C-alpha positions in Angstrom: 117.6 67.9 119.5 120.2 70.3 118.1 119.8 68.6 114.7 116.1 69.2 114.8 116.6 72.9 115.7 119.1 73.3 112.9 116.7 71.8 110.4 114.0 74.4 111.4 116.4 77.4 110.9 115.3 79.8 108.2 117.8 80.8 105.6 118.5 84.5 105.0 119.6 85.2 101.5 122.0 88.0 100.5 120.4 91.3 99.3 119.4 91.3 95.6 121.0 94.7 94.8 124.4 94.5 93.1 127.4 94.6 95.4 129.8 92.5 97.4 127.6 92.0 100.4 129.1 90.7 103.7 126.8 89.5 106.4 127.3 91.3 109.8 127.3 88.5 112.4 125.1 85.5 112.5 121.4 85.7 111.4 118.9 86.1 114.2 115.8 83.9 114.3 112.7 84.4 116.4 110.7 81.8 118.1 107.3 81.1 116.5 104.9 84.0 117.2 107.7 86.3 118.5 109.7 89.2 117.1 113.4 89.2 116.5 115.4 92.2 117.8 119.2 92.7 117.4 122.0 95.2 116.8 125.0 95.0 114.4 127.9 97.3 113.8 129.4 98.0 110.3 132.9 99.5 109.9 133.3 101.9 106.9 130.3 100.6 104.9 129.5 101.9 101.4 126.0 100.4 101.6 123.8 98.7 104.2 121.0 96.1 103.8 118.6 94.3 106.1 116.9 91.1 104.9 114.1 89.3 106.8 112.4 86.0 105.8 109.3 84.4 107.2 108.2 80.8 107.7 104.7 81.7 106.4 102.9 84.0 104.0 101.9 86.3 106.9 102.9 89.9 106.4 106.4 90.7 107.8 106.8 94.0 109.6 110.4 95.2 109.6 111.5 98.3 111.6 115.1 99.3 111.1 117.2 102.2 112.6 120.7 103.3 111.7 123.2 105.7 113.2 126.2 106.4 111.0 129.1 108.6 111.9 132.3 109.9 110.4 135.3 109.4 112.8 133.1 110.3 115.8 129.8 111.9 116.3 131.6 115.2 116.8 132.6 115.3 113.1 129.4 114.3 111.2 126.6 111.8 111.8 123.2 110.8 110.4 120.3 108.8 111.9 117.6 107.2 109.9 114.7 104.8 110.5 111.7 103.3 108.7 109.1 100.6 108.9 108.3 98.4 105.9 106.1 95.4 105.3 106.0 92.5 102.8 105.6 88.8 102.6 108.1 85.9 102.5 111.2 88.1 102.2 111.6 91.8 102.9 114.7 93.8 102.0 115.6 97.3 103.1 118.5 99.4 102.0 119.1 102.1 104.7 120.9 105.2 103.7 124.6 105.5 104.7 126.4 108.7 105.5 129.0 109.3 102.8 132.4 108.4 104.2 131.0 106.9 107.3 133.6 105.1 109.5 131.0 103.4 111.7 127.3 102.5 111.5 125.1 101.0 114.1 122.0 99.0 112.8 119.1 98.0 114.9 116.4 95.6 113.6 113.0 94.6 115.0 110.9 92.2 112.8 108.0 89.8 113.2 105.1 88.3 111.3 102.6 87.7 114.0 100.5 84.6 114.5 102.7 81.5 114.9 105.2 82.6 112.2 108.9 82.7 112.9 111.2 85.2 111.1 114.9 85.2 110.5 116.9 88.4 109.8 120.4 89.5 108.9 122.2 92.7 108.2 124.8 93.2 105.4 127.3 95.8 104.3 129.1 96.4 101.1 
């Protein structure tokens, strides 16, 4: 059974923009017809990226939210969010506060119908 589930796992490629991308935690995968929702934390990132892939050609809807701070939210912070759509693979590059020491990233993605999606966050 575990081998069968592993064979159904969707691969999440690294972002296409130049950089030395590091995946933040394991990719998250939804069940067919469901959304995926997860949080990740990046320490001192220069750049952030979110990549979502789908098992079908149905449109992917990706909502991301970031909160980046410098040392603590008492010094400086920025919060951003957006929703983007696309098919097969969707990549977002959220803004990063210059000199940020910590960023939180939240991701919600799905493709509707019986499609499954897999998503991962990356930092550089």
